[in-house]
C-alpha positions as MATLAB code, in Angstrom:
seq = 'RRPGRVAEMVLRELSLLLLHDLRDPRLRGVTLTSVKMSDDLRQVRVFFSHCDGKSHAADAVKGFQSAEGFIRRNIGRALGLRYTPQFDFEFDPGLENAARVEALLRESRVRE';
ca = [
      18.675    9.196    3.582;
      18.026    8.208    0.310;
      15.602    4.767    1.180;
      13.405    7.673    2.666;
      13.394    9.738   -0.650;
      12.925    7.066   -2.722;
      10.369    5.232   -0.478;
       8.274    8.662   -1.020;
       8.492    8.390   -4.762;
       7.623    4.782   -4.980;
       4.445    5.558   -2.851;
       3.377    8.792   -5.200;
       4.113    6.831   -8.536;
       1.989    3.751   -6.568;
      -0.348    5.286   -6.213;
      -0.654    7.142   -9.376;
      -0.580    3.446  -11.105;
      -3.188    2.424   -8.515;
      -5.691    5.323   -9.365;
      -5.095    5.306  -13.470;
      -3.956    2.236  -14.685;
      -4.319   -0.717  -12.468;
      -7.543   -2.242  -13.314;
      -7.728   -5.328  -11.274;
     -11.323   -5.340   -9.260;
      -9.599   -7.303   -6.330;
      -7.642   -3.933   -6.029;
     -10.774   -1.588   -5.594;
     -11.071    0.165   -2.355;
      -7.532   -0.328   -1.535;
      -5.586    2.709   -0.157;
      -1.699    3.188    0.081;
      -0.831    4.000    3.831;
       3.063    3.682    3.566;
       6.041    2.212    2.029;
       9.387    1.071    3.494;
      12.500    0.847    1.261;
      15.691   -1.680    2.244;
      19.140    0.307    2.778;
      20.229   -1.156   -0.919;
      17.009   -0.174   -2.490;
      16.125   -3.900   -3.841;
      13.169   -4.500   -1.389;
       9.643   -2.565   -1.050;
       6.926   -3.273    1.456;
       4.280   -1.604    0.601;
       1.837   -1.470    3.416;
      -2.200   -0.514    2.427;
      -5.837   -0.730    4.199;
      -9.003   -1.912    2.433;
     -12.294   -0.385    2.797;
     -13.891   -3.121    3.438;
     -11.355   -3.998    6.233;
      -9.333   -7.427    6.748;
     -11.800   -9.701    5.060;
     -10.657   -8.540    1.585;
      -6.659   -8.047    2.340;
      -5.802  -11.307    0.801;
      -7.551  -10.951   -2.219;
      -5.926   -7.237   -2.736;
      -2.679   -8.878   -1.780;
      -3.219  -11.645   -4.685;
      -4.186   -8.400   -6.802;
      -1.098   -6.694   -6.129;
       1.117  -10.333   -6.746;
      -0.444  -10.510  -10.354;
       0.290   -6.762  -11.269;
       3.977   -7.085   -9.800;
       5.579   -7.110  -12.846;
       3.480   -4.014  -14.496;
       4.065   -2.277  -11.316;
       7.892   -2.738  -11.560;
       8.421   -1.659  -14.875;
       6.335    1.147  -14.480;
       7.899    2.355  -11.529;
      11.208    1.458  -12.868;
      10.863    3.764  -15.721;
       9.477    6.391  -13.466;
      12.156    6.698  -11.108;
      15.158    5.783  -13.262;
      16.780    3.320  -10.692;
      19.522    1.087  -11.760;
      17.638   -2.105  -10.281;
      13.750   -1.876   -9.835;
      13.271   -3.118   -6.038;
      10.931   -6.157   -5.316;
       7.720   -5.628   -4.024;
       6.187   -6.990   -0.866;
       2.483   -6.062    0.078;
       0.989   -6.193    3.341;
      -2.386   -5.261    4.984;
      -1.935   -2.612    7.676;
      -4.601   -3.181   10.090;
      -3.900    0.511   11.686;
      -6.752    2.325    9.941;
      -8.996   -0.621   11.009;
      -8.047   -0.188   14.513;
      -8.181    3.549   15.046;
     -12.034    3.271   13.599;
     -12.335    0.676   15.942;
     -11.142    2.955   19.127;
     -13.029    5.123   17.893;
     -16.180    3.779   17.903;
     -15.249    2.827   21.570;
     -15.133    5.668   22.668;
     -17.898    7.310   21.008;
     -19.793    4.312   22.723;
     -18.304    5.292   25.952;
     -19.441    9.158   25.619;
     -22.934    7.818   25.384;
     -23.237    5.886   28.277;
     -22.336    8.612   30.778;
];
């Protein structure tokens, strides 16, 4: 389906912007995990994790929101879409939860 393909392209372009062009210190340590695109291609939900955990997620969201115009302009140019989508940024606790489960499993092995 087209929304899935466009979501992958948005993830790739946003990753490149994050790596090369976005200089906001609030976005340091951010890793993009997934992108969900609406069926009409007008809304994008970007999920990210932060190397410092949930404590810095609110600052990262503010950093993304302050750079949203820059992000929309560059992604609109790169993808050539008729309408540039609106972005929503959300913290994804999946990696943090996985690390916690792994630590618990490691701890249980030590006890045995």
